[in-house]
KOLTOR-142309 format. One line per 10 residues: number of its first residue (from 1); for each residue x, y, z of N, C-alpha, C. Coordinates in nm, 3 decimals. Atoms other than C-alpha are relative to their C-alpha. Example, Ala and Ser with C-alpha at 12.3 -4.5 7.8 and 13.67 -1.06 7.14 Angstrom:
<sites>
1> 0.089:-0.119:0.000:1.230:-0.450:0.780:0.090:0.120:0.000 | -0.082:-0.119:-0.006:1.367:-0.106:0.714:-0.077:0.109:0.073
</sites>
This chain:
<sites>
1> 0.131:-0.049:0.040:2.776:0.858:1.009:-0.105:-0.106:0.035 | 0.105:0.096:-0.035:2.455:0.695:1.141:-0.057:-0.068:-0.125 | 0.062:0.074:0.111:2.285:0.433:0.925:-0.111:0.084:-0.063 | 0.101:-0.068:0.081:2.072:0.587:0.651:0.003:0.153:0.010 | -0.007:-0.146:-0.012:2.184:0.943:0.736:0.005:0.067:-0.137 | -0.010:-0.057:0.135:2.276:1.010:0.372:-0.133:-0.010:-0.073 | 0.129:0.019:0.065:1.946:0.867:0.248:-0.105:0.095:0.057 | 0.095:-0.093:-0.063:1.747:1.075:0.498:0.027:0.142:-0.046 | -0.035:-0.134:0.050:1.935:1.390:0.394:-0.044:0.016:-0.145 | 0.045:-0.004:0.140:1.862:1.306:0.029:-0.150:0.017:-0.007
11> 0.146:-0.013:-0.003:1.493:1.261:0.108:-0.041:0.144:0.033 | 0.035:-0.136:-0.041:1.479:1.597:0.285:0.033:0.101:-0.109 | -0.037:-0.091:0.107:1.662:1.771:0.000:-0.094:-0.011:-0.120 | 0.087:0.024:0.116:1.434:1.616:-0.264:-0.148:0.018:0.031 | 0.140:-0.002:-0.040:1.111:1.653:-0.065:-0.086:0.101:-0.075 | 0.088:-0.092:0.075:0.979:1.972:-0.233:-0.036:-0.051:-0.139 | 0.026:0.056:0.133:1.015:1.812:-0.576:-0.089:-0.124:0.009 | 0.080:0.121:-0.015:0.875:1.479:-0.458:-0.144:0.032:0.037 | 0.137:-0.039:-0.036:0.573:1.647:-0.298:-0.076:0.054:-0.120 | 0.065:-0.057:0.118:0.499:1.836:-0.618:-0.035:-0.105:-0.104
21> 0.016:0.100:0.105:0.531:1.528:-0.837:-0.072:-0.127:0.043 | 0.048:0.133:-0.038:0.424:1.229:-0.629:-0.041:-0.011:0.148 | 0.040:0.004:-0.141:0.277:1.315:-0.288:-0.083:-0.125:0.029 | 0.069:0.119:-0.050:0.147:1.015:-0.092:0.045:-0.129:-0.068 | -0.062:0.121:0.056:0.353:0.771:-0.303:0.118:-0.037:0.088 | -0.115:0.047:-0.077:0.663:0.589:-0.179:0.126:0.016:-0.085 | -0.125:-0.023:0.070:1.020:0.676:-0.271:0.105:-0.099:0.050 | -0.113:0.087:-0.030:1.319:0.441:-0.284:0.127:0.082:-0.020 | -0.122:-0.081:0.005:1.649:0.614:-0.204:0.118:-0.086:0.044 | -0.126:0.065:-0.034:2.002:0.474:-0.205:0.108:0.105:-0.011
31> -0.103:-0.104:0.001:2.277:0.714:-0.105:-0.061:0.135:-0.032 | 0.049:-0.132:0.041:2.224:1.048:-0.277:-0.092:-0.008:-0.121 | 0.078:0.019:0.123:2.005:0.902:-0.552:-0.141:-0.051:0.030 | 0.138:0.049:-0.001:1.629:0.867:-0.584:-0.006:-0.110:-0.105 | 0.001:0.115:0.091:1.598:0.520:-0.736:-0.135:-0.023:-0.065 | 0.131:0.018:0.060:1.226:0.532:-0.801:-0.110:0.046:0.094 | 0.120:-0.039:-0.074:0.879:0.636:-0.691:-0.107:-0.104:-0.034 | 0.093:0.111:0.016:0.609:0.373:-0.639:-0.133:0.033:0.069 | 0.132:-0.022:-0.059:0.236:0.378:-0.569:-0.018:-0.079:0.129 | 0.016:0.088:-0.115:0.264:0.094:-0.318:0.132:-0.019:0.074
41> -0.119:0.020:-0.084:0.509:0.054:-0.028:0.068:-0.134:-0.031 | -0.054:0.132:0.027:0.550:-0.316:-0.104:0.083:-0.003:-0.128 | -0.075:-0.006:0.126:0.665:-0.240:-0.460:0.135:0.069:0.019 | -0.125:-0.071:-0.027:0.926:0.007:-0.336:0.096:-0.089:0.079 | -0.084:0.091:-0.079:1.054:-0.243:-0.078:0.054:-0.113:-0.087 | -0.044:0.109:0.087:1.068:-0.524:-0.334:0.113:0.045:-0.092 | -0.106:-0.051:0.088:1.272:-0.312:-0.574:0.128:0.027:0.079 | -0.118:-0.021:-0.083:1.504:-0.213:-0.290:0.072:-0.129:0.030 | -0.062:0.130:-0.029:1.563:-0.576:-0.194:0.062:-0.062:-0.124 | -0.055:0.055:0.125:1.618:-0.676:-0.558:0.126:0.074:-0.043
51> -0.114:-0.081:0.046:1.858:-0.389:-0.637:0.115:0.003:0.099 | -0.102:-0.016:-0.105:2.044:-0.375:-0.305:-0.016:-0.111:0.105 | 0.031:0.110:-0.091:2.017:-0.722:-0.148:0.079:-0.001:0.131 | -0.083:0.003:-0.121:2.299:-0.675:0.103:0.039:0.139:0.048 | -0.032:-0.138:-0.033:2.290:-0.298:0.147:-0.122:0.070:0.060 | 0.109:-0.081:-0.055:2.087:-0.040:0.336:-0.059:0.088:-0.109 | 0.070:-0.094:0.088:1.829:0.166:0.147:-0.118:0.054:0.079 | 0.112:-0.064:-0.068:1.542:0.393:0.244:-0.125:-0.005:-0.087 | 0.132:-0.013:0.062:1.175:0.360:0.154:-0.082:0.084:0.095 | 0.077:-0.091:-0.086:0.960:0.642:0.281:-0.120:0.053:-0.079
61> 0.119:-0.062:0.060:0.611:0.775:0.214:0.029:0.147:-0.022 | -0.023:-0.140:0.033:0.623:1.112:0.044:-0.112:0.083:0.059 | 0.098:-0.086:-0.066:0.446:1.353:0.276:0.074:0.113:0.070 | -0.063:-0.120:-0.055:0.512:1.697:0.418:0.048:-0.019:0.143 | -0.035:0.022:-0.140:0.521:1.580:0.780:0.002:-0.149:0.027 | -0.012:0.142:-0.036:0.646:1.241:0.893:-0.062:-0.020:0.138 | 0.059:0.025:-0.131:0.443:1.092:1.178:0.107:-0.044:0.099 | -0.089:0.042:-0.107:0.619:1.042:1.508:-0.050:-0.133:0.052 | 0.038:0.133:-0.049:0.619:0.680:1.615:0.076:-0.028:0.129 | -0.062:0.036:-0.128:0.684:0.593:1.976:0.004:-0.151:0.012
71> -0.016:0.144:-0.014:0.824:0.247:2.032:0.052:-0.028:0.140 | -0.046:0.030:-0.136:0.862:0.095:2.376:0.137:-0.067:-0.003 | -0.129:0.066:-0.016:1.204:-0.012:2.491:-0.023:-0.132:0.073 | 0.011:0.131:-0.064:1.232:-0.379:2.578:0.134:-0.036:0.060 | -0.124:0.038:-0.068:1.488:-0.494:2.827:-0.006:-0.151:0.028 | -0.008:0.143:-0.024:1.592:-0.857:2.836:0.077:-0.025:0.130 | -0.072:0.040:-0.123:1.693:-1.015:3.162:0.058:-0.138:-0.026 | -0.063:0.128:0.027:1.939:-1.293:3.142:0.054:-0.071:0.118
</sites>
């Protein structure tokens, strides 16, 4: 399973409830569990690092449509 696949699926499953309760806030998700909702992204990240220091977790802004971000590929020559 790809990294964070479970957390992304949890976000998508919880999205209708999250939008109704806390749109434009930030959610912290670990596995199938919503660990908290925060007004600031930095607060959600801090709690994630404190609770899961050596594990993956997801912090995402609660919004109906996630923006698409294009990132350039960098190739190293050695």
